[in-house]
DRENDO-1510 file (C-alpha; in Angstrom, 1 decimal, always signed):
<recs>
REC; n; res; u; v; w
REC; 1; MET; +22.6; -9.6; +19.3 .
REC; 2; LYS; +18.8; -9.5; +19.2 .
REC; 3; LEU; +18.8; -6.8; +21.9 .
REC; 4; ILE; +21.3; -4.7; +19.9 .
REC; 5; LYS; +19.2; -5.1; +16.7 .
REC; 6; SER; +16.1; -4.1; +18.6 .
REC; 7; LEU; +17.7; -1.0; +20.0 .
REC; 8; MET; +19.0; +0.0; +16.6 .
REC; 9; PHE; +15.6; -0.6; +15.1 .
REC; 10; MET; +13.9; +1.7; +17.7 .
REC; 11; LEU; +16.6; +4.3; +17.1 .
REC; 12; LEU; +16.0; +4.3; +13.4 .
REC; 13; LEU; +12.2; +4.6; +13.9 .
REC; 14; SER; +12.6; +7.5; +16.2 .
REC; 15; SER; +14.8; +9.3; +13.7 .
REC; 16; ALA; +12.1; +9.0; +11.1 .
REC; 17; ALA; +10.0; +11.5; +12.9 .
REC; 18; CYS; +12.6; +14.1; +12.0 .
REC; 19; ALA; +12.6; +13.3; +8.3 .
REC; 20; GLN; +11.5; +15.9; +5.9 .
REC; 21; PRO; +8.1; +15.4; +4.2 .
REC; 22; VAL; +8.1; +13.9; +0.7 .
REC; 23; SER; +6.2; +16.3; -1.5 .
REC; 24; GLU; +4.9; +13.8; -4.0 .
REC; 25; SER; +3.6; +11.5; -1.2 .
REC; 26; ASP; +2.0; +14.5; +0.5 .
REC; 27; LYS; +0.3; +15.5; -2.7 .
REC; 28; PHE; -1.0; +11.9; -3.1 .
REC; 29; LEU; -2.4; +12.1; +0.4 .
REC; 30; GLN; -4.1; +15.4; -0.1 .
REC; 31; ASP; -5.6; +14.2; -3.5 .
REC; 32; ALA; -6.9; +11.1; -1.8 .
REC; 33; LEU; -8.6; +13.1; +1.0 .
REC; 34; SER; -10.1; +15.5; -1.4 .
REC; 35; GLN; -12.0; +13.0; -3.5 .
REC; 36; PRO; -15.6; +14.1; -3.8 .
REC; 37; ASN; -17.1; +10.7; -2.8 .
REC; 38; LEU; -15.1; +10.5; +0.4 .
REC; 39; SER; -16.7; +11.4; +3.7 .
REC; 40; ARG; -15.1; +14.3; +5.7 .
REC; 41; ASP; -15.7; +12.5; +8.9 .
REC; 42; GLU; -12.6; +11.0; +10.5 .
REC; 43; LEU; -13.3; +7.4; +11.5 .
REC; 44; LEU; -9.8; +6.2; +12.6 .
REC; 45; PRO; -10.8; +6.2; +16.3 .
REC; 46; LYS; -13.7; +3.8; +15.5 .
REC; 47; PHE; -11.4; +1.3; +13.9 .
REC; 48; THR; -8.5; +1.0; +16.4 .
REC; 49; ALA; -9.8; -2.4; +17.6 .
REC; 50; PHE; -9.4; -3.9; +14.1 .
REC; 51; ASP; -6.2; -5.5; +12.7 .
REC; 52; PHE; -5.4; -4.4; +9.2 .
REC; 53; SER; -2.3; -6.6; +8.7 .
REC; 54; ASP; -4.2; -9.1; +6.5 .
REC; 55; ILE; -5.4; -6.3; +4.2 .
REC; 56; TRP; -1.8; -5.5; +3.4 .
REC; 57; MET; -0.5; -9.1; +3.3 .
REC; 58; LYS; -3.4; -10.6; +1.2 .
REC; 59; ASN; -2.0; -10.1; -2.3 .
REC; 60; ASN; +1.8; -10.0; -1.9 .
REC; 61; SER; +2.2; -11.7; -5.2 .
REC; 62; ALA; +0.3; -9.0; -7.1 .
REC; 63; VAL; +2.7; -6.2; -6.1 .
REC; 64; LEU; +4.3; -4.2; -8.9 .
REC; 65; GLY; +6.7; -1.4; -8.4 .
REC; 66; PHE; +9.4; +0.9; -9.8 .
REC; 67; ILE; +12.3; +2.9; -8.6 .
REC; 68; GLY; +14.0; +5.9; -10.3 .
REC; 69; ASP; +13.2; +8.1; -13.3 .
REC; 70; ASN; +13.9; +5.1; -15.7 .
REC; 71; TYR; +11.1; +3.1; -14.0 .
REC; 72; GLN; +13.5; +0.2; -13.0 .
REC; 73; ARG; +11.3; -2.6; -11.8 .
REC; 74; LEU; +11.1; -3.0; -8.0 .
REC; 75; ASN; +9.8; -6.0; -6.0 .
REC; 76; VAL; +8.5; -5.5; -2.5 .
REC; 77; LYS; +7.3; -8.3; -0.3 .
REC; 78; TYR; +6.0; -8.1; +3.2 .
REC; 79; LEU; +7.0; -11.1; +5.4 .
REC; 80; THR; +5.3; -10.2; +8.6 .
REC; 81; ILE; +3.1; -7.3; +9.8 .
REC; 82; ILE; +2.4; -7.0; +13.5 .
REC; 83; LYS; +0.1; -4.6; +15.2 .
REC; 84; ASN; +1.4; -2.6; +18.1 .
REC; 85; SER; -0.7; -3.5; +21.1 .
REC; 86; GLU; -0.1; -0.1; +22.9 .
REC; 87; LYS; -0.4; +2.1; +19.8 .
REC; 88; PRO; -3.2; +0.6; +17.7 .
REC; 89; ALA; -2.6; +2.7; +14.6 .
REC; 90; VAL; +1.0; +1.5; +14.4 .
REC; 91; TYR; +2.2; -1.7; +12.7 .
REC; 92; TYR; +5.7; -3.1; +12.6 .
REC; 93; VAL; +6.8; -4.5; +9.3 .
REC; 94; ASN; +9.4; -7.0; +8.2 .
REC; 95; GLY; +10.0; -7.5; +4.5 .
REC; 96; LYS; +12.4; -7.5; +1.6 .
REC; 97; SER; +13.0; -5.6; -1.6 .
REC; 98; ARG; +14.6; -6.5; -4.8 .
REC; 99; VAL; +16.0; -4.4; -7.7 .
REC; 100; LYS; +17.5; -6.5; -10.5 .
REC; 101; ASN; +19.4; -9.3; -8.6 .
REC; 102; ASN; +20.0; -7.2; -5.4 .
REC; 103; VAL; +17.8; -8.3; -2.5 .
REC; 104; CYS; +17.7; -6.3; +0.8 .
REC; 105; GLN; +15.9; -7.1; +4.0 .
REC; 106; PHE; +14.0; -4.2; +5.6 .
REC; 107; MET; +12.2; -3.4; +8.9 .
REC; 108; GLY; +10.0; -0.4; +9.7 .
REC; 109; LYS; +6.5; +0.7; +10.4 .
REC; 110; ILE; +3.1; +1.6; +8.9 .
REC; 111; GLU; +1.1; +4.2; +10.9 .
REC; 112; ILE; -2.5; +4.8; +10.0 .
REC; 113; ILE; -3.4; +8.5; +9.9 .
REC; 114; HIS; -6.9; +8.6; +8.3 .
REC; 115; ILE; -9.9; +6.3; +7.7 .
REC; 116; ARG; -12.8; +7.7; +5.7 .
REC; 117; LYS; -16.0; +6.2; +4.3 .
REC; 118; ILE; -16.7; +6.1; +0.6 .
REC; 119; GLU; -20.1; +7.6; +0.2 .
REC; 120; ASP; -22.3; +5.8; -2.3 .
REC; 121; PRO; -25.9; +7.1; -2.1 .
REC; 122; ASP; -27.1; +4.6; -4.8 .
REC; 123; LYS; -25.9; +1.6; -2.9 .
REC; 124; GLU; -27.5; +2.9; +0.3 .
REC; 125; GLN; -30.8; +3.4; -1.5 .
REC; 126; TYR; -30.7; -0.1; -3.0 .
REC; 127; TYR; -30.0; -1.5; +0.4 .
REC; 128; GLU; -33.0; +0.3; +2.0 .
REC; 129; ALA; -35.2; -0.9; -0.9 .
REC; 130; ALA; -34.0; -4.5; -0.5 .
REC; 131; LYS; -34.5; -4.3; +3.3 .
REC; 132; LYS; -38.1; -3.0; +2.8 .
REC; 133; ASN; -38.8; -5.9; +0.4 .
REC; 134; ASN; -37.1; -8.4; +2.7 .
REC; 135; ASP; -34.8; -9.4; -0.2 .
REC; 136; GLU; -31.9; -11.0; +1.7 .
REC; 137; GLU; -29.8; -11.7; -1.4 .
REC; 138; ALA; -29.9; -8.0; -2.4 .
REC; 139; MET; -29.4; -6.9; +1.2 .
REC; 140; ALA; -26.2; -8.9; +1.4 .
REC; 141; ARG; -25.0; -7.5; -1.9 .
REC; 142; PHE; -25.6; -3.8; -1.0 .
REC; 143; SER; -24.8; -3.9; +2.7 .
REC; 144; LYS; -21.1; -3.9; +2.3 .
REC; 145; ARG; -19.7; -0.4; +3.2 .
REC; 146; GLU; -16.4; +0.6; +1.6 .
REC; 147; TYR; -13.6; +2.7; +3.2 .
REC; 148; VAL; -10.3; +4.3; +2.4 .
REC; 149; LEU; -7.4; +3.9; +4.8 .
REC; 150; LEU; -4.4; +6.3; +4.5 .
REC; 151; ALA; -1.1; +5.7; +6.3 .
REC; 152; ARG; +2.5; +6.7; +6.4 .
REC; 153; TYR; +5.3; +4.1; +6.0 .
REC; 154; THR; +9.0; +4.1; +6.8 .
REC; 155; PHE; +11.0; +1.0; +5.9 .
REC; 156; PHE; +14.7; +0.8; +6.7 .
REC; 157; GLU; +16.8; -1.6; +4.6 .
REC; 158; ASP; +19.7; -3.4; +6.3 .
REC; 159; PRO; +22.6; -0.9; +6.1 .
REC; 160; ASN; +25.0; -3.8; +5.9 .
REC; 161; GLN; +23.6; -4.9; +2.6 .
REC; 162; HIS; +24.7; -3.6; -0.8 .
REC; 163; GLY; +22.6; -0.8; -2.3 .
REC; 164; SER; +20.4; -0.3; +0.7 .
REC; 165; GLY; +18.5; +2.7; +1.9 .
REC; 166; VAL; +15.2; +4.0; +3.3 .
REC; 167; PHE; +11.7; +3.8; +1.9 .
REC; 168; GLU; +9.3; +6.6; +3.0 .
REC; 169; GLY; +5.9; +7.6; +1.7 .
REC; 170; VAL; +2.1; +7.3; +1.9 .
REC; 171; LEU; +0.0; +4.1; +1.6 .
REC; 172; LYS; -3.6; +4.1; +0.4 .
REC; 173; SER; -5.7; +1.0; +1.0 .
REC; 174; ASN; -9.3; +0.1; +0.3 .
REC; 175; PHE; -11.4; -2.2; +2.6 .
REC; 176; TYR; -15.0; -2.9; +3.3 .
REC; 177; MET; -17.1; -3.9; +6.3 .
REC; 178; ASP; -19.5; -6.8; +6.4 .
REC; 179; ASN; -21.2; -8.1; +9.5 .
REC; 180; GLY; -18.8; -6.3; +11.7 .
REC; 181; LYS; -15.6; -7.5; +10.1 .
REC; 182; ILE; -13.1; -5.9; +7.7 .
REC; 183; TYR; -12.1; -7.4; +4.4 .
REC; 184; TYR; -9.7; -6.5; +1.5 .
REC; 185; ASP; -11.8; -4.6; -1.0 .
REC; 186; ASP; -11.9; -6.7; -4.1 .
REC; 187; LEU; -15.6; -6.0; -4.8 .
REC; 188; ASN; -14.7; -4.4; -8.2 .
REC; 189; ARG; -11.9; -6.8; -8.9 .
REC; 190; GLU; -13.1; -7.4; -12.5 .
REC; 191; SER; -13.4; -3.8; -13.4 .
REC; 192; ASP; -10.7; -2.0; -15.6 .
REC; 193; GLY; -7.9; -0.4; -13.7 .
REC; 194; PHE; -8.5; -2.3; -10.4 .
REC; 195; SER; -5.8; -1.6; -7.8 .
REC; 196; ASN; -5.3; -1.6; -4.0 .
REC; 197; ASN; -2.6; -0.9; -1.4 .
REC; 198; GLN; -1.0; +1.9; -3.4 .
REC; 199; CYS; +2.3; +3.3; -2.1 .
REC; 200; VAL; +3.7; +6.6; -3.3 .
REC; 201; GLY; +7.1; +7.8; -1.9 .
REC; 202; SER; +10.8; +7.8; -2.2 .
REC; 203; TRP; +13.9; +5.8; -1.5 .
REC; 204; THR; +17.0; +7.4; -0.1 .
REC; 205; SER; +20.4; +5.7; -0.4 .
REC; 206; TYR; +22.4; +5.3; +2.8 .
REC; 207; ALA; +25.7; +5.6; +0.9 .
REC; 208; SER; +25.1; +8.6; -1.3 .
REC; 209; ASN; +21.9; +10.2; +0.1 .
REC; 210; VAL; +20.6; +10.1; -3.5 .
REC; 211; VAL; +16.8; +10.3; -3.4 .
REC; 212; LYS; +14.8; +8.3; -6.0 .
REC; 213; LYS; +11.1; +8.3; -6.7 .
REC; 214; CYS; +9.8; +4.9; -5.7 .
REC; 215; ASN; +6.1; +3.7; -5.9 .
REC; 216; TRP; +4.4; +0.3; -5.8 .
REC; 217; GLY; +1.0; -1.2; -5.5 .
REC; 218; GLU; -1.2; -4.3; -6.2 .
REC; 219; TYR; -2.2; -4.8; -9.9 .
REC; 220; ARG; -1.3; -1.2; -10.8 .
REC; 221; ILE; +1.3; +1.3; -9.8 .
REC; 222; PRO; +0.3; +4.8; -8.7 .
REC; 223; ASP; +1.8; +7.9; -10.4 .
REC; 224; SER; +3.7; +5.7; -12.8 .
REC; 225; GLY; +4.0; +8.3; -15.6 .
REC; 226; ASP; +4.2; +6.7; -19.0 .
REC; 227; LEU; +5.4; +3.3; -17.7 .
REC; 228; ASP; +1.9; +1.8; -17.6 .
REC; 229; VAL; +0.2; +2.0; -21.0 .
REC; 230; GLY; -2.4; -0.7; -20.2 .
REC; 231; ALA; -6.1; -0.1; -20.3 .
REC; 232; GLY; -7.8; -2.9; -18.4 .
REC; 233; GLU; -4.7; -4.0; -16.6 .
REC; 234; PHE; -1.0; -3.1; -16.1 .
REC; 235; SER; +1.1; -3.2; -19.3 .
REC; 236; PRO; +4.6; -1.8; -19.4 .
REC; 237; ASN; +5.7; +0.7; -22.1 .
REC; 238; GLU; +8.0; -1.0; -24.6 .
REC; 239; LYS; +10.7; +1.6; -24.0 .
REC; 240; TYR; +11.1; +0.4; -20.4 .
REC; 241; LEU; +11.1; -3.3; -21.0 .
REC; 242; GLU; +14.8; -3.7; -20.6 .
REC; 243; ASN; +14.5; -2.2; -17.1 .
REC; 244; GLY; +13.1; -5.4; -15.7 .
REC; 245; TRP; +9.7; -5.5; -17.4 .
REC; 246; THR; +10.3; -8.2; -20.0 .
REC; 247; ASN; +8.1; -11.2; -19.4 .
REC; 248; TYR; +7.2; -9.8; -16.0 .
REC; 249; LYS; +3.9; -11.7; -15.9 .
REC; 250; ASP; +5.6; -15.1; -16.2 .
REC; 251; ALA; +8.2; -13.9; -13.7 .
REC; 252; LEU; +5.4; -13.0; -11.2 .
REC; 253; LYS; +4.1; -16.6; -11.3 .
REC; 254; LYS; +7.5; -18.2; -10.9 .
REC; 255; GLU; +9.3; -15.9; -8.5 .
REC; 256; ASN; +10.1; -17.3; -5.1 .
REC; 257; TRP; +12.6; -15.0; -3.5 .
</recs>
């Protein structure tokens, strides 16, 4: 049975290569790459030795998401993420999704396609000044270099489960380096609008082939239209509360699914 499941999984993964690109996720990708503070140098080859699974797993409980034009609340939880030893940019993912009371298991992959450095001339100048003055505290504060990771994901829900389908899209993650190690970028955690691990894409039903917009992220949701009316933090628009957003903060603390 395990062999059959593995073969089915690999077949599904290979079929993803033939999938049509999702326009909104491609736009999200291009917008991310065109940010003026992002280096144009491609650094992915320099990071193949690192394992990014902890960056994506660190704040599972902070994930907020929606599916469809009515912004129905979506929960996404990663259970395991394992790096492919032969293809270092590829990670195999096992997780589950929930819409209302319907829970589906999914399997799939994340494939990193770009890593770029965030250029911050002020921080570099402060670091050089601290280094010159032998100020170790300031050196530690300004030595952290921040980066943006961009990847494509394809997650296949179990076709034997009700209401299942395929998630496809683009993932944007922020991390920083310090003393040769990578860390989840929460350096600006207290600032308004903080977010990380932002996913923009779609969900396609196995049964009907209906395609729905489907985005999620930690602390905020990318491209969420008028769903999010919060300033400093996520706050759902009152007109969507009945779509799973009533008392969502309390639900986040209590949920164990």
